Phi, psi and omega in degrees: 000137179261131184235146176282333186266329186232127177252088184300322181295319180293322179296318179296316180296322180292319178298317178298318181297320178295319179297316179296323180297317179297316179296322180294320178297315181296317181293319178298323178295320178296319179293320183289320183267340184078008183235141174268342174233096181251354180213161181300331181290338179289316178192100190300318184294310181296318181298320180295315180296314182297320179297317179297320181289326175294322177296318176300318180295324177295319178293319180296327178296321177293321177297319180298319177295319178298318178295323177298317178295319179296319179297321179297316180295317180295317180299315183294316179295320180295317179296322177296317179296320180298318178296316181294324179298319176296321178294322178295321177297319177294323179297319179297320179297321178295319178295323177295322178297325181296341179278349181288128179302138176088355181284139177281101186292335178296323178288323177296322180296325177300317178293322178296318179301319180297319178294320178298316179295320181295319180296317179294318180296321178297317180296317182292332181274351184276068183239139178219131179054038178078006180245137176232115183267348182263332178234105189235175174225094184292345179281344180271090185292339182283339184238332185278133173232123181294336178228125177262132180242154174210150184282132180244355181171188177204163176232148181249128181281173180297331180277357180099355180289148182249131177241118181286149174253135185232151172243152184233154177233120181285092181299326181297336181271346183245353181295129178273324181228138180226117180290339176265178180227134178224160177267134180214157178279121176264118183290156175295147182243154176279166171278137185217139176235122184242141178297157181279340181219161186281155173273110181245149179065214180235166181237140183267113175245018181283343180252220185275358181303139180205146176226135177236124174259128175256111190247125177245121182257122176052040176082004180285170178299141184295143177242142184268137170239115190248134174241115175207183183301319183292314183290331184266351187304319183266358187253342184232151181283333184219107182295335181280345182221074180272120182276169178298322179293322176300314181298317181298315179296319181296318178294317180299320179296319179292322177297317181296332181271354182270128184294338181269318185274335184303129179081350181250341182227139173234160182228151180190185176244130178279181184296339177272003180081015180268140177286138177221151170247139183212142177284146177282333177271163180236165177117171184293337181283350182276132175216153182214124178240126181236122174246128174262126182245130179077195180147344178244193178191174179255145177282186180291156178289123182275350182276128176274144180053050188296331182256011177060025179287343177251035180068225182264015179302134179074355180251157176235130178240120184228178180080222180281100181251030184304316183229047184244142177158180179273151179211166184253359186271344186226050179277141173278314173226156181072210185242359186218156174210173176262131183239133182226123170231141185241167180237037177124344179251200180239133177263131180247121174250127185214159172208137178260129184240157177279131182228175177240125181302131180090349180279139176272138182232149174253125181251129185222141175201167178246131187237138180230139177228143183224152174077215200256175175266164004279155175200165177204156178214139176222139173250129185235144177242109181055040176091348181263129181290130181248325178225134177226127180231136180211150174055052175245152179232145181048058183272107184290165178305122183230138179282128178245133182222138167209161178242149180207161181249132180283145179249355181208188183281350175216148182220142178257125172259131186227144175239126179254129182240138167225121180200086184284338184243010180199216179204158169253151172228138179229143184207162174051061178275135178219143173230116183232141177283137177285118181285149177298146183295137175254104186251344184056031175089353181266099177067200179214156178079211189292300188231160177212148182230136177210149180220148177222151184224142178281168179231151182280162173289141182201162175262130183215156173295121186238147175233227178277177182300322186260354178237022172270133183291131178271134183291333182277321183263341183072019182217164172264170176301325182284350181237013179301134181217118183270358182299123178074007182271147177274179185297319181296323179293320179292323176296323176296323177296320178298318178295321177298317179294321177301316179296320179296319178300319178297317181291320178294323176297317177298319178297318177297324177297317179297316178293323179296319178292324177295320179297318177298318178299313182296313180300321178295317179292323179297317179296318181292316180298318179298316179294322180294319178297320179294322178295318177298318178299320179294319180295316178301318180298319179298320184284317193238346183286145177270151174273101188295327177299313180293315183293325179294317178296319180295323180298316178297319180296317181292324176297319177296315178299323180297318178296317178296320180295323178294321176295320178298317179296322179295318178297317180298319179292328180293330179297324179293323178296325178296319180294322181296326183295341178292336183266004180279000000 
């Protein structure tokens, strides 16, 4: 029905056009903002969740910044501790050097002073963001905090409240220097004996090398811990290449099997790779005395047919050989020896052996002389006389020993005999290379002695690790002075430095664990922020491909709706023309 008052077609077209316009506005907004929920009116629930998660991300960003600052402070303090730990190791080595006879201790003290200055400078320079954890002033209550805290995260309660999570670093336990003074409980310490040098590389126990430690716990009778080829055969995979860890395990096994030492002594390697013995108990009653006995060995016998059991094989006999040769009547060991009698000349017995230039060798043989004088005997190494014996009668088998150094790749050992009215007999000749001493870091040469004592728990005025006064030495690490000190005082200083190394190592461990904690939280916070961003995107982000296609479709619909409205309006004009 056509009406003059109402154009239903135009009204329908207009309603459609308005609906398309509203949809077009919403779609255009989504395309422009990239969000399908940009206001609470779009979707109140999603908007609320997304807003809360954006707030969480802002808080997490602040936490991430806090972790970054904390990581920077920890890194700087850790690097400072690592540097000081190396200086303490060098300081201990200098003190050990001062125990060497003949060393100019005044020059050693100059080096010690330099190390002390370097450690203090390192601590003072270890500052980050205005904070220094290694050089502090506990008396300054306005700035000093015995424990530093930093935020590592937060939790949100059901009611929406936020509770921050914090981690702490005990600055009082890692401070090296403290300008203030406080009273603190000093725990009892064990007795400890530490080697003077580190175990590096491997040690050869496939030959005669052997080391014996004589260990006395709390004044008890000493107990032996022996390392040799027999004891290590079942404990290590390769006797020619025994590692420091292999040695430590072998010693620990022997201690565990000893009825006196078991449970009372432990053994290990410190951070510097030095072997140490330590009591499991602590206190002033604890004592530990360690003596290292031996440490070297002899190489194989380089002399062929050393006992003349194969006649004159490998030997040369020249000169007066009137009554010279091997015989069975005067053997020291086995069944044969070399016997020499002369008729006015000199009999020369010799053998050339392979040697190493510069190597020290031990030459050993057994000599027998019979009947009357005159007579003479000489032992020569590469032409140089080492032993000379003359005009002796009824000379029983006697062990003869001398040492000599080889000058070339081969050396001749020679024995000269003169005995016109009797004879000489020689047997069991040996030439062995002196093996380098195996000390495992305890002293040098044949034997070494070391002792350690525990200390009781007590309350004392305390400062930093390196400027706290030691009760035994009366000095701090920073004021140690060996000038005019005796050996016992220097050994006490070495023990003080050992304790400081242990405390600095513990401090480094705490900082290392804090660094691991911070790195872990930073990784987690970063992952959590990315997860929140993904969740927010799922809730409120628009699909631009879909929205762009929809926008084009709505624009087309809008044009069609406008044409429809125009057509509807044109119908009314046709009706009006009837009245003209």
